[in-house]
N, C-alpha and C positions, 0 to 999 in steps of 0.2 A: 148866382150859381158859381160852383167851383170851376176853376179853369184847369187846363191840362198841366200847367206848371205846378200848381198846388198839389195835384195828384202825384206828379213825379217826385216832388219833395217828400210826400208821405212814403213813397216806395224807398227812397234813399235813406229815410230815417228808420227803415226796417219795420214799418207798419204796413206790410204788403197787403194783408187781407183788407185793411181799411181802404187802401188805394184801389184794390180790385173791386171792392164793393161799390165805391164811388163811381168807378168806371162802368160797372154793370147798370147802376141806377141811371146814370147820365145817358147811357145808350138805350135805355128803355123808353118806349113811347109815353109812359106815364110820368116821366121825370118832371115835366113842366108843371105838374100839379103839386110837386113837393117844394117846400121851402128849403133854403140852404141849411137851416137848423135841423130840419127833419133828415136831410141827406147825411149830415154829419152824425146825427144821432144813430141812424141805422148803420152807418159805417163803423162807428165806435163799437156798437154792439157786436158787429161781425168780428172785429179784431179781438175784442174781449173774449168772445166765445171760442175763437180759435186758440187763444192762449190758455184758456181754462182747459180745453180738450187736450192740449199738449201737456199741460201740467199733470192732469189726471193720468195720462198715458205713462208719464215718467214715474209718478207715484206708484202706479200698479206694477210697473216693471220692477221697481226697487223692492216692492212688497213681496214679490215671488210667491203669491198665493197659490196654494195647491189645487184650488178649485175655482171655477168661475161662478161662485155663489153670488146670489143676488137676493136681497131681502124681499123684493117684490114677488119672488118665485118660491118663497118658503111654503112648505106643505103644513097646513094647520089641521090635519086630520085629528079627530077627537082622540084617537088612540095614543097620539104622541104627547098629549097634555102640555102643549106649548101655548102660553098665553100671548096672544097677538099684541095686546097693548104693551106688554113688557118688552117684546122684541122691537116694536116700533119705537118705543121710548129709548131703548139702547141704540137704535139707529140714529138718534139725534146726537149721539156721542157726547152727552154731557158728562158721562162717567170718565171720559178722557180728560176733559177740562178739570174735573175734580180729582184726577189721579187715582181713581178707583179701579177695581179689577172685575172681570167677569169669569166665572167658573162654569163650564159646561160639561156635564157628565151624562153617560148613557152607554148602552151596550154597543158592541161592535156593529157597524153598519147602520146605526140609527140616524146618522146625518150630522154628527158633531162637527166633522171637518167642513162640511158644506156651510153650516151655520157660522162657524168662526170666520170662514172666508167671506161669507156674505157681510158680516159685521166689519171685517177688514176692508172689504170693497167700499162699504158706506163711509168708513173713516177716510179713505182716500178721496172719495167724492166730496168730503167736507174739508179737504185740504190738510189732513193730518198725515204724517209720515208713519208707515206701517212696515213691520218686518215679520214675516212668517217663517217659522222653523220647527221641525219635529224635534222633540226633546232628545231622542237617541242621537240624532245628528249633531245637535248642539253640544252634547257631552263629548262626542268624537272631535268636533271642531275645537273645543276648549283644550282637550288633551294635546292635539296637534299644535295648537297655538303656544302651549307651554313649552313644547319641545323646540319649536322654531323661534322662540323669544318674541312672539307677537301677541301674547295673552292680553296685555294692556290695550293694544290696538283693537282687538276683538271686542273687549269690554267697552271701549270708546265708541265703536260702531253701534253696538246695541244701545248704548246710553243715549245716542242722538235721536233715536226713533220715538215718536209719541206713543205708539202702541206696539207692544211686542206680543206676538201670538205664539204660544207654546203648545203645539199639538202633540197628541200621544203621550201625555204626562202619565208616568207610572207603567209604561210598557214593560220596563225592567226596574228592579230596585236601584236605589242610589247608594253607591259605595260611600265611604267616608270622604274620599277625595271629590267625587262628583257631587255629593251633598253639599260640601263647602262651596263648590263652584256655583251650584244652584242658589245657595244662600247669598253669594256675592251679587248675583243678578237680581234676586228678589229685593235685597237691601237697597240697591240703586233704584229699582223700579218704584219702590215705595216712596222714594224721595222725589223722583223726577218724571215719572210716567206711569202708564197703565199696562196691564197684562190681560190677555185673553187666554185662558188655559182650558184645554179639553182633555178629558180622561175617561177611560172605560170604568175606572174605579170610583165608587162613591167617595165623597170628600172625607167622611169619617174613617176611611181606610188609608188615607194618605200618610199618616204618621208612620205606619208600618213599612213604608217604602224606604225610609232612611235608616242606614246602618247605625248612625249616631243619634240617639233620642234628643240630645241637646240641640243639635243642628235642626232636627225636625221641629222642635218647639219654636226655635228662633225663626225658622223659615215660614212655617204655617201661621204663626201668630201675626206676622207681617202681611200675609195674604188674606187670611180669613176675615179679619175685622174691617177690611175695606172692600168687600166683594159683593157682587150680585151673583146669585146662583140659579142655574137652569138645569133641571134634570129631565132629559128627553126620555120618554117612555116609548113603548111599542117595539115592533120587530124591525127587521133589517129593511131599510129603504132600498138597498141594492136588490134584494130579493123581490121587493114589491115592484120596482121598475122592470125587472127581468120578466115578471109574470105578466105585466101590462104589455110589454113588447111582444111576448110570445102570443098573447091573445090577438094582437094586431096583425 
């Protein structure tokens, strides 16, 4: 059996949960039925789980997801035309390993943000770094960064994330300057990571968003040939939830 001195050493080595678990087990009346190997195994599992939970909490905090979306809670109502097998396959995050992108389109309120955040949440749970940002805010941030001389620092921050979520793509057209900024990001993501893009506009309308057709061609060519596409149908999920709540 483990002695008190060994447990104290665990605590001093900053494996406190392992130490606490050992203490709980040894104080339990069932401890005599466990071997030393079993006690160590249970304690290591407890320490590992604690560290995984802490890591997930850090990843989710840094991701700054706009919604507490979860794949397990996705509504697959027939009207929405969501293929469950496709969503679950994306939840495995192989598209991130392959540095591919996911494009999610649909009308206002159909659940695009919830879905991108659910996929972002799953990526965090699989130990990938994620960054969520609305495209209008991204453009503002990039303009401010240029004025303050921190543009390269901002790009470096975006570069380090495994999955970049760009929500509300196409809310407003891209000027020549913002189009070049978007191209800069897309170019880097094509080489080093993945993007999740959500938009109210169908993909075939994205060219019209760019003031410069040359930038549009360069940007969309890099996105479209390496992407999975999901088009959410149906009405507003917000209105649907509001109706359900009113009935309750």
